[in-house]
N, C-alpha and C positions, 0 to 999 in steps of 0.2 A: 602820713604827710597829706596836706590839703592841696589839691590841684584846682584850677579854675577851668570849668567847662562852659562853653556856649553851645547849646543844642539848637540846630537850625532845622525847622520843620520842612516837610515836603509839600507838594501841591495839595490843595483843598483843606489844609490844616492851619491852625494858629499855634502859637507857643503853648497855649493852654493844654492841648492834647498831649504834650510831652511832659507835663508836670508830674504825672505818676512815676515815670522813670526818673525824673530829676530828683524826686523825693528820696528814692533809694540811693542815688548818688550822694545826696546831702547827708543821709544817715551814715554813709561810709566816710564822712568827714570832708567832702568836697564842696566847693562853691560852684553853683550852677545857675546859669541864666538861660531863659527860654524866650527870646524875642519873637514877636510876630513881624514878618516881613511886609514891606510895602506891597500892596496888591491883595493881601488877605485880611486886612483890617476892615472892620464893619463899614466904615464910611468911604472906603477906597472905590474909585471908578474902575471896575474890572475891564472896561472897554479900552482903557488908555495905558494902564500900567505895564511897563515892559521889564525885561531882565535887568537892565542897568538900574532902574528904580529900585528893584529888590536888592541888588548888590549894594547900591549906595546906602540903603537903609540899614543894612548889616554893618557896613563900615562905620556909619555914623553912630550906631549903637556901641560898638567896641571902643571907638575913640571918645565918645561922650562920657563913658564910664571909666576911661583910662585903664582898660584891661590890658594885662601883660601876662606873658607865659601862658597863653590861652590854648587849651585843647578845643579846637573848633571842629565840631561834629555836624555833618550835614546828612540828612536822610533823603533819599530819592531825588526829587527836583532840587532839594537843598544842596546837593552836590554841585549843581551849576552855580549856585549863589556863593558857596564857600570858595569855589575855584576862582571866581571873579574877585571876591573880597581879599583872598590871600595875596593877590598881586599888589594890593594897596597897603595891607597891614602885616606883611610878612614878619617885620621886626617885632610885632607883638605876639606872634604865634609860637607855641611850643610844638604843636603837632596838629596835622589835619587828619580827621577821622571820617571816612566815607562809609555810611551805613546803607548798604544796598542802594548806592547813590550813583548818579551819572558823573562820569569823569570825561569832560569834553576836551577836544583839541581846539586850537585857535580857529575861530570862524565857524564852529559847529553850533547848531541849536539842539535843544533837547529832542525835537522831532526827528533829527538825523539819526538818533540812537534807539528809536523804538520801532516795532514792526509796522509795516504799511497799514495794517488794519486798524491800528490805534490812530494813526494820522487821519485816515478816512473818517473814523468815528468822531475824533475831536473837531475836524473841519466842519462836519455837519452840525454838531452840537453848538459850536461857536457861532456858526452862521445863523442859527435860530435864537441865540441867547446873547446878542450884543457883544460878541467876542469874549464871552466867558464860557468855561467848560466845567462840566460836572461828570463824575463817574456814574454810569448806570448801576443800580444796586446789584444786579446779578454778577457783574464783573467784580465789583467790590467784594461780594460775598465769596466767590469761588477763587479769585486770583490774588486778592490783596489780604484777606483776613481768613484764610482757609483753615487756620488752627483754632478758630473760635466757634462757639455754638451760635445758632441763629439769633438768640436774644442779644448776645453781646455784639454780633455783627450789625444788627439793626440799631442798637443804641449808639454804637460808634459811628455809624453812617449818618445818624441824625446830627452829629457834632460837626460834620464837614461843611465847607462853604464853597460857593462857586469860585473858580480860579481864573485869573487873567490869562487869556490864551497867548498874548504877545510874549509872555515869559517862556513859552514853549517854542515860539517861532523866531525870536530874536537870536541872532548869532552872538556868541560870546567873544570878547576881545581879550586875549591873553598876551601879555608882554613877553612871556617866556613859557615854554611847555611846563606843565605841572611837575614832570620828572626832574626838571632843572631847579626847582625851588629848593633853597637850602633850609628846609624845615622837615621834621619827621612826618611820615605819612603812614596811615593804617587803613586797611579795608576790612570792614566787618560784614561778613556774608551770612545772612540768615538762610539756612539750607532748604527750607520749604517755601521760600519766596517764589511765587509763580506770577508776580505782577509782570515780569518779563518772561517769555517762554524759555524753558531750559535749553532750547536749541539756539537761543540768542541771549546768553546768560549775562548777569551782572559780573560775575567772576568766572574765568579770568579775562573775559573779553574787554571789560572796562577797567578793572583793577590794575592790569599790567601797564596801563598808561601812566601810572604813578612812578614808574621807575623802581627804585628800591623802596619796598614797603613791607609793613608787618601785616600778615593775614591772620585774622581771628574769625572763627566760624562758630555758630551755635544753632541749635534746632529752633525753628520758628518761621513765621510768615513775614510778609512785608510789613505788617502792622502789629508788631510786638509791643508797640507803645500802649495798645489796648489789651492784647491777649496775654502778654507775659512781661510786664514792665520790670519786674525784679530780675529776671534772667537777662533782659536786654541791658539793664544797668550794669550787671556783672560783666557782660561782654564789652561794654563801652569802657569800663575801667581797664580791662585787659588790653583793649586797643589803645587807650590813651596814656597808660602809665609809662614812666621812663624805663 
């Protein structure tokens, strides 16, 4: 059976970096879209784009293509964006899939859910880079793509782009808690993900905000899009299927 997936990238990414995983989903017979959100397109003004702009760009993408019965999957920061978009296009969704992604409460911003040392780091970088943030390579190497060798970690890092910091500091507006949305929900937890410390984990700290949800786990880092796209695609299918 062919399902429709929309894969929503995290911070510093575009849809292009998700295409390797998307290809495995397509080979399994599914239709897959990988849009690039407002704020991460080449010509976007990183100093001005906020969370609402990113959410609106995703809503516009889904509506412009008249997509229905969508498995909407968000990675990391993408969890903020799919959470906002789901409030507007719930009737078009079959399931929400959070891939080591942020699950906000109404009025929270992304920075509310990360350790203080990340906030301090991002504040200092954004202050020096016109309100855009970028990960330092050592953090990327050890915490985000710890299951890759140095060559792959380096080549993947070179594909990233500066990210609009307002999307981290803008509070989200949710008309109702995510647990109350009448749509299926899944949380995909990559077990060696150290982008957040394991003392402040993705799951169950954030996943349980979804209310009733399906848990899927697989071995891998935060950046399996690069390090193991085939295994990530398999896990996404497990998370997204009926």
